[in-house]
PALUMMI-515023 format. One line per 8 residues: number of its first residue (from 0); their letters; for each residue y negated, x negated, z of C-alpha. Coordinates in steps of 0.001 Angstrom, whole numbers, plus 500000, padded with zeros to 6 digits. Last residue first. Example, Ala and Ser with C-alpha at 12.3 -4.5 7.8 and 13.67 -1.06 7.14 Angstrom:
2
1 = sa = 501060/486330/507140  504500/487700/507800 .
END
This chain:
295
294 = xxxxxxxx = 103230/811370/811167  102206/814829/810009  099591/817041/811676  098491/818442/808281  094782/817735/808663  095224/814442/810497  098014/813203/808247  096004/814065/805124 .
286 = xxxxxxxx = 092889/812397/806496  094822/809203/807265  096520/809120/803848  093277/809724/801964  091511/807085/804055  094174/804464/803319  094762/805208/799638  091127/805559/798655 .
278 = xxxxxxxx = 090146/802636/800883  092607/800410/799023  091088/801468/795691  087526/800906/796871  088493/797521/798334  089941/796467/794977  086695/797474/793266  084731/795381/795780 .
270 = xxxxxxxx = 087057/792381/795357  086774/792601/791565  082974/792681/791716  082781/789777/794169  085109/787722/791955  083073/788523/788841  079867/787466/790590  081408/784168/791674 .
262 = xxxxxxxx = 082704/783430/788179  079380/784321/786538  077377/782250/789022  079667/779228/788597  079667/779445/784792  075901/779778/784519  075226/776797/786800  072501/775199/784665 .
254 = xxxxxxxx = 070442/778417/784445  069552/779714/780979  071677/782877/781038  071525/785183/778027  075137/786045/777206  077155/785020/780269  074343/785612/782751  073504/789008/781270 .
246 = xxxxxxxx = 077098/790252/781227  077670/789191/784848  074296/790654/785842  075210/793987/784228  078317/794188/786424  076303/793228/789512  073557/795751/788910  070120/795050/787442 .
238 = xxxxxxxx = 067708/797582/788866  064508/798883/787316  062256/800816/789707  061919/804593/790030  064559/804993/792759  062461/803068/795298  064825/802252/798172  064583/798455/797671 .
230 = xxxxxxxx = 060849/798736/798362  058599/796465/796317  056925/799211/794271  056504/801412/797364  057454/805076/797070  060743/804730/798972  058888/803203/801970  061550/801061/803641 .
222 = xxxxxxxx = 059677/797760/803251  061564/795163/805300  063864/794469/802360  060896/793330/800276  062096/793242/796690  060966/791042/793836  061427/793241/790801  064905/793591/789269 .
214 = xxxxxxxx = 065727/793052/785612  068273/794031/782987  067648/797768/782880  068737/800876/784767  069142/803083/781678  070245/801157/778588  072268/798385/780234  073411/800875/782876 .
206 = xxxxxxxx = 075740/802753/780513  077436/799525/779401  077886/798045/782881  080265/800111/785008  082130/798309/787788  080669/800285/790681  081049/803594/788833  084813/803171/788468 .
198 = xxxxxxxx = 085126/802173/792108  083167/805269/793073  085507/807407/790972  088422/806011/792972  086564/806910/796160  085863/810448/794909  089469/810954/793805  090784/809920/797203 .
190 = xxxxxxxx = 088288/812221/798915  089293/815157/796715  092976/814488/797424  092364/814350/801179  090045/817413/801044  092494/819816/799390  093484/821517/802659  089902/821467/803931 .
182 = xxxxxxxx = 088670/822881/800566  091272/825644/800357  091160/827111/803849  087665/827262/805395  085321/827160/802409  087639/828657/799797  088725/831412/802190  085083/832065/803115 .
174 = xxxxxxxx = 084273/832368/799417  087114/834845/798811  086270/837015/801792  088554/837229/804841  090373/840548/805183  093521/839191/806840  095377/839485/803535  092774/837219/801932 .
166 = xxxxxxxx = 093679/834476/804394  097421/834991/803951  097032/834958/800164  095071/831713/800263  097592/829980/802492  100504/831347/800459  098957/829831/797355  099977/826373/798527 .
158 = xxxxxxxx = 097111/823924/797846  097899/822073/794602  095340/824119/792658  092529/822886/794923  093408/819230/794321  093773/819754/790569  090355/821396/790332  088675/818733/792485 .
150 = xxxxxxxx = 090187/815843/790491  089329/817511/787184  085722/818136/788179  085328/814621/789614  086616/813051/786413  084351/815244/784278  081314/814212/786387  081765/810450/786003 .
142 = xxxxxxxx = 079934/809644/782756  077302/812371/783135  076779/811176/786707  076627/807596/785434  073710/808587/783219  072019/810326/786157  072481/807236/788347  071057/804953/785662 .
134 = xxxxxxxx = 068014/807175/785217  067512/807315/788977  067755/803527/789271  065040/803184/786668  064336/801762/783218  061441/803739/781794  060431/806937/783541  058852/808539/780452 .
126 = xxxxxxxx = 061144/811554/780754  061927/811584/777032  062399/807820/776731  064295/806667/779828  066311/809619/781162  067094/811515/777950  067123/808973/775126  068312/805975/777103 .
118 = xxxxxxxx = 070786/808178/778975  072287/809340/775673  072548/805704/774558  074232/804825/777847  076651/807742/777564  077571/806431/774123  078148/802958/775602  080385/804551/778240 .
110 = xxxxxxxx = 082772/805784/775575  083268/809582/775580  086715/810721/776723  085614/812498/779901  082951/814432/777999  085557/815615/775509  087866/816796/778307  085051/818602/780142 .
102 = xxxxxxxx = 083924/820268/776925  087499/821353/776188  087771/822892/779660  084530/824795/779149  085696/826028/775739  089059/827099/777172  087275/828968/779979  085110/830777/777436 .
94 = xxxxxxxx = 088093/831581/775231  090123/833186/778006  091815/832655/781348  089406/833613/784151  087253/830944/785792  086646/831766/789461  089191/829897/791543  090332/826654/789905 .
86 = xxxxxxxx = 087620/826173/787271  084836/827320/789606  086083/825231/792517  086353/822155/790271  082831/822663/788946  081468/822962/792478  083311/819829/793543  082002/817944/790527 .
78 = xxxxxxxx = 078425/819084/791109  078543/818310/794841  080299/814929/794268  078281/813736/791276  074731/813856/792650  075231/811946/795910  077932/809933/794111  075349/808606/791666 .
70 = xxxxxxxx = 072720/807908/794324  075232/805947/796436  076618/804020/793443  073105/803093/792305  072447/801812/795844  075733/799907/796021  075139/798176/792691  071468/797548/793451 .
62 = xxxxxxxx = 072366/795832/796731  074784/793515/794944  072273/792775/792206  069536/792037/794739  071637/789581/796753  073377/787920/793794  072616/784246/794352  070701/781394/792766 .
54 = xxxxxxxx = 071677/777753/793164  070506/776432/789789  066985/777032/788529  065882/778973/785450  066396/782715/785859  067238/782693/789560  069076/785282/791604  068035/786239/795109 .
46 = xxxxxxxx = 069850/784812/798154  072158/786748/800484  075549/786746/798737  075354/783191/797356  073968/781827/800628  076805/783434/802605  079279/781869/800217  081280/782837/797150 .
38 = xxxxxxxx = 081743/780081/794565  085245/779191/795774  086233/782847/795305  085363/782785/791600  087807/780607/789686  090854/781434/791779  089733/785063/792105  089248/785750/788403 .
30 = xxxxxxxx = 092398/784006/787151  094584/785330/789967  093299/788889/789588  094031/788875/785850  097455/787293/786313  098380/789726/789081  097349/792708/786948  099105/791453/783827 .
22 = xxxxxxxx = 102228/790584/785798  102306/793997/787488  102078/795775/784129  104725/793540/782550  107060/793974/785541  106713/797766/785364  107473/797727/781635  110545/795544/782249 .
14 = xxxxxxxx = 111764/797930/784963  111338/800855/782572  113298/799078/779830  116080/798015/782226  116499/801565/783519  116646/802924/779969  119289/800336/779021  121349/801062/782128 .
6 = xxxxxxx = 121185/804832/781510  122190/804377/777862  125177/802307/778990  126191/804961/781518  125798/807789/778979  128134/806250/776405  127025/804500/773254 .
END
């Protein structure tokens, strides 16, 4: 076999793999959206769910998903960014750094159900909080933190070293160089990673089954007191998210329109995750062009 034939075969194999991947993705989206989009309406998005009667919506579950996501990213981003800065700029090569890196890799590979069991023990049982938004957010932080650390470290390492050396050569301190040179230069990649991580958190269900719970109290969206039992901002209340609601409806649902609610919820979830991914690309590209003055 000559080199040209081998090149054609390799090209054909890679094209076939790309077509398979695209076909699977398109087929999955088509199945979910065709069956679910027709169920989405203003009433479906703004009405509370029902346990027995048909015609319920996903208002509380949708709000819970975004609220848990907000609390999770509020904790994850500073910790992940700090960990990435340490690994990229302060950690010296050696056994300790290798151990830390191995811990990050192991934590990133843990199944989400294991994180959920850990969250059940730590943030539900030992703390005495019960099923809460805060417990779910902390469990998802454990689940998502390694990703944020790796994204931040890689983004900082990709910044040209000449920028850092020029800053240090002018007598600027190491921390000030990180704050004013490295982080702004790496910000587009960090932002893209954070938005992709947000999409991953938004679709998570297994970890939240054991930490945030399978129920939501009747919420008063006019009550903005975070300490009130009926306030949507109360982080110490149980909160069924959209992904958990899909699982719950399909496995334990007693309502007559189980299939319609599940299909509509799945379509909303897929659309939200798709929006997160598109935002990651768009915002990352815009920020990069603005910071680097490229067209």
